[in-house]
C-alpha positions as CSV (number, residue, x, y, z in Angstrom):
1,M,-7.9,-2.4,-8.7
2,F,-4.1,-2.0,-8.7
3,K,-2.3,-3.5,-11.7
4,S,1.0,-1.9,-10.8
5,V,2.4,0.6,-8.4
6,L,5.6,2.7,-8.7
7,L,7.4,4.1,-5.6
8,Y,10.7,5.8,-5.0
9,T,13.5,4.9,-2.5
10,D,17.0,6.0,-1.7
11,R,17.8,2.5,-0.4
12,L,17.4,0.4,-3.5
13,A,19.8,-2.4,-2.7
14,A,18.5,-3.0,0.8
15,M,14.9,-2.9,-0.5
16,R,15.7,-5.5,-3.1
17,R,17.2,-7.8,-0.5
18,F,14.3,-7.3,1.8
19,Y,11.6,-8.2,-0.7
20,G,13.5,-10.9,-2.4
21,N,15.3,-12.6,0.5
22,I,13.3,-11.7,3.6
23,L,9.8,-11.8,2.3
24,E,10.7,-14.3,-0.4
25,L,8.7,-12.6,-3.1
26,E,9.5,-12.9,-6.8
27,I,11.7,-10.2,-8.2
28,T,10.6,-10.0,-11.9
29,E,12.9,-7.1,-13.0
30,R,16.3,-6.0,-11.9
31,M,17.9,-2.9,-13.3
32,E,20.6,-0.5,-12.1
33,D,18.0,2.1,-11.0
34,R,15.0,0.0,-10.2
35,F,13.5,-3.4,-9.5
36,T,10.0,-4.9,-9.6
37,V,8.5,-7.3,-7.1
38,R,5.4,-9.3,-7.8
39,I,2.9,-9.1,-5.0
40,G,0.1,-11.5,-6.2
41,S,-1.7,-9.8,-9.1
42,T,0.1,-6.4,-8.5
43,D,3.6,-5.5,-9.7
44,V,5.4,-3.0,-7.3
45,T,8.4,-1.2,-8.8
46,F,10.9,0.7,-6.6
47,V,12.9,3.3,-8.4
48,A,16.1,4.9,-7.1
49,G,15.5,8.4,-5.8
50,D,17.9,11.0,-4.5
51,R,16.1,11.6,-1.2
52,P,14.4,9.5,1.5
53,S,10.9,8.5,0.7
54,F,8.3,6.4,2.5
55,Y,4.7,5.4,1.9
56,H,1.9,3.4,3.3
57,F,0.6,0.5,1.3
58,A,-1.4,-2.6,2.3
59,I,-1.4,-6.1,0.9
60,N,-4.4,-8.5,1.0
61,I,-3.8,-11.9,2.5
62,P,-6.2,-14.8,3.1
63,G,-8.1,-14.5,6.4
64,N,-7.5,-18.1,7.3
65,Q,-3.8,-17.7,7.0
66,F,-3.5,-14.5,9.2
67,T,-2.1,-16.2,12.3
68,M,0.3,-18.4,10.2
69,L,1.5,-15.3,8.3
70,K,1.9,-13.4,11.6
71,Y,4.3,-15.9,13.0
72,W,6.0,-16.2,9.6
73,V,6.5,-12.4,9.4
74,K,7.6,-12.1,13.0
75,D,10.5,-14.5,12.3
76,R,11.8,-12.1,9.7
77,V,10.9,-8.5,10.8
78,P,9.5,-6.9,13.9
79,L,5.8,-6.1,13.9
80,N,4.7,-2.6,14.8
81,W,2.8,-2.1,18.0
82,D,0.1,0.4,18.9
83,G,-1.7,0.6,22.2
84,G,-0.1,-2.5,23.5
85,V,-1.2,-4.7,20.6
86,D,0.4,-5.9,17.4
87,E,-2.8,-6.6,15.4
88,V,-6.2,-5.0,15.0
89,Y,-9.7,-6.1,13.8
90,F,-11.5,-3.7,11.6
91,R,-15.2,-4.4,11.8
92,S,-16.2,-2.3,8.9
93,F,-13.9,-4.3,6.6
94,D,-14.3,-7.6,8.4
95,A,-10.6,-8.0,8.4
96,D,-7.6,-8.3,10.7
97,S,-4.4,-6.3,10.1
98,M,-0.8,-6.3,11.2
99,Y,1.9,-3.8,10.3
100,F,5.7,-3.7,9.8
101,E,8.2,-1.5,8.0
102,D,10.8,-2.2,5.3
103,P,14.3,-0.8,5.2
104,A,13.0,2.5,3.7
105,G,10.4,2.9,6.4
106,N,7.4,2.2,4.3
107,V,4.5,1.3,6.6
108,I,3.2,-2.0,5.3
109,E,-0.1,-3.5,6.3
110,L,-1.1,-7.1,5.8
111,I,-4.9,-7.3,5.8
112,G,-6.4,-10.7,6.4
113,R,-9.8,-10.7,4.7
114,R,-12.0,-13.1,6.7
115,K,-14.1,-14.1,3.7
116,K,-11.0,-15.1,1.6
117,D,-9.4,-18.5,2.3
118,L,-6.3,-20.1,0.8
119,F,-5.4,-23.6,2.0
120,G,-1.8,-24.8,2.4
121,D,1.4,-23.4,3.8
122,V,2.6,-19.8,3.7
123,S,4.1,-19.0,0.2
124,P,4.3,-16.1,-2.2
125,A,0.7,-17.0,-3.2
126,S,-0.4,-15.9,0.3
127,F,0.2,-12.3,-0.8
128,L,-2.9,-11.8,-3.0
129,N,-2.5,-8.2,-4.2
130,V,-1.9,-4.6,-3.2
131,S,-5.0,-3.6,-1.4
132,E,-4.3,0.0,-0.4
133,V,-2.0,2.8,-1.6
134,G,-1.6,5.9,0.5
135,L,-2.0,9.3,-1.1
136,V,-0.7,12.3,0.8
137,S,-1.5,15.8,-0.1
138,G,-1.8,19.3,1.2
139,N,-5.0,19.6,-0.7
140,V,-7.0,16.5,0.2
141,A,-10.3,18.0,-1.1
142,A,-9.0,18.6,-4.6
143,V,-7.3,15.2,-4.9
144,G,-10.4,13.5,-3.6
145,H,-12.6,15.4,-6.1
146,S,-10.2,14.4,-9.0
147,L,-10.4,10.7,-8.0
148,Q,-14.2,10.7,-7.8
149,K,-14.5,12.6,-11.1
150,A,-12.4,9.8,-12.6
151,G,-14.9,7.2,-11.4
152,I,-13.2,6.1,-8.2
153,P,-15.9,6.4,-5.5
154,L,-15.5,7.5,-1.9
155,R,-16.3,4.7,0.6
156,N,-19.2,5.6,3.0
157,G,-20.2,9.0,1.6
158,T,-19.5,11.6,-1.0
159,E,-17.7,14.3,0.9
160,V,-14.0,14.0,1.5
161,D,-12.8,14.7,5.0
162,P,-9.9,17.1,4.5
163,D,-8.4,16.3,7.9
164,G,-9.1,12.6,8.1
165,L,-8.7,9.2,6.5
166,N,-10.5,8.7,3.2
167,F,-10.9,5.4,1.3
168,L,-11.6,5.7,-2.4
169,G,-12.1,2.6,-4.4
170,R,-14.2,-0.5,-4.6
171,G,-14.4,-4.0,-3.1
172,D,-11.2,-4.5,-1.1
173,S,-8.9,-2.1,-3.0
174,F,-8.6,1.6,-2.1
175,F,-6.5,4.7,-2.3
176,V,-6.1,5.9,1.3
177,L,-6.1,9.7,1.0
178,V,-4.8,11.7,4.0
179,P,-3.5,15.2,4.7
180,Q,0.2,15.8,5.2
181,G,1.3,15.3,8.8
182,R,-1.4,12.8,9.8
183,R,0.1,9.9,11.7
184,W,-0.1,6.5,9.9
185,Y,-1.8,3.8,12.0
186,F,0.5,1.5,13.9
187,S,3.6,3.7,13.3
188,K,5.5,6.7,14.6
189,R,5.5,8.2,11.1
190,D,3.6,11.3,10.0
191,A,2.4,11.2,6.4
192,E,4.7,13.0,4.0
193,V,4.1,13.9,0.3
194,H,6.2,11.7,-2.0
195,Q,5.9,11.1,-5.7
196,L,4.2,7.9,-6.8
197,E,2.3,6.3,-9.7
198,A,-0.4,3.6,-9.8
199,R,-1.8,1.9,-12.9
200,L,-5.3,0.5,-12.4
201,E,-7.0,-2.5,-14.0
202,S,-9.5,0.0,-15.4
203,G,-6.8,1.6,-17.5
204,L,-6.4,4.7,-15.4
205,R,-2.9,5.9,-14.6
206,V,-2.9,7.9,-11.3
207,M,0.2,10.1,-10.7
208,L,1.0,12.1,-7.6
209,D,3.9,14.6,-7.9
210,E,6.3,15.9,-5.2
211,E,3.9,18.8,-4.5
212,G,1.0,16.6,-3.8
213,Q,-0.8,17.4,-7.0
214,L,-2.7,14.6,-8.8
215,T,-2.8,13.8,-12.5
216,I,-5.0,11.1,-13.9
217,E,-4.8,9.7,-17.4
218,D,-6.9,7.1,-19.2
219,T,-4.4,4.9,-21.0
220,E,-7.1,3.1,-22.9
221,E,-8.5,6.1,-24.7
């Protein structure tokens, strides 16, 4: 679903080193105020901002490489723990997840889809695509309504939970819509509203502003 994602950071140089040198992903664009990293079929651009910003986003990985990638990641960055464990199985998604944070404090989840296999060693190809992008708002109901009106369905129901975790999307790609102040899984961070933009394969451009208000444009019209 996610063709590209644009996020903001006040730690641009450290972020560029982390994604390029630590995670060994391809940096496809380097400019003074931004860089773009290729995560499988999704381009993620980090733009220099004047205040600290952090997000939650998830990356799909092959289920059969989950354990290999876990050891690979642990050699480079500490994994987050929750309840005495550093991984979790989500039955409803048939997937295993691990979490870590980058220099800006983004809560990154690697989701091992048990029905997706990739044979061979860990490589940039092991990072398949961005699976989830967190949306934080003080008006979850309105944002959820806008997404559904644009043709992005709510998983498991039609009514957005204004106080809970809401998945909007299809297949294995979702916006994760939560209220401001809700704790992100496997972290000590409470969700905050920060500006972001996502371009979808459908042609939609989804933009969240610093007030948590959503704008959706169809770039193919």
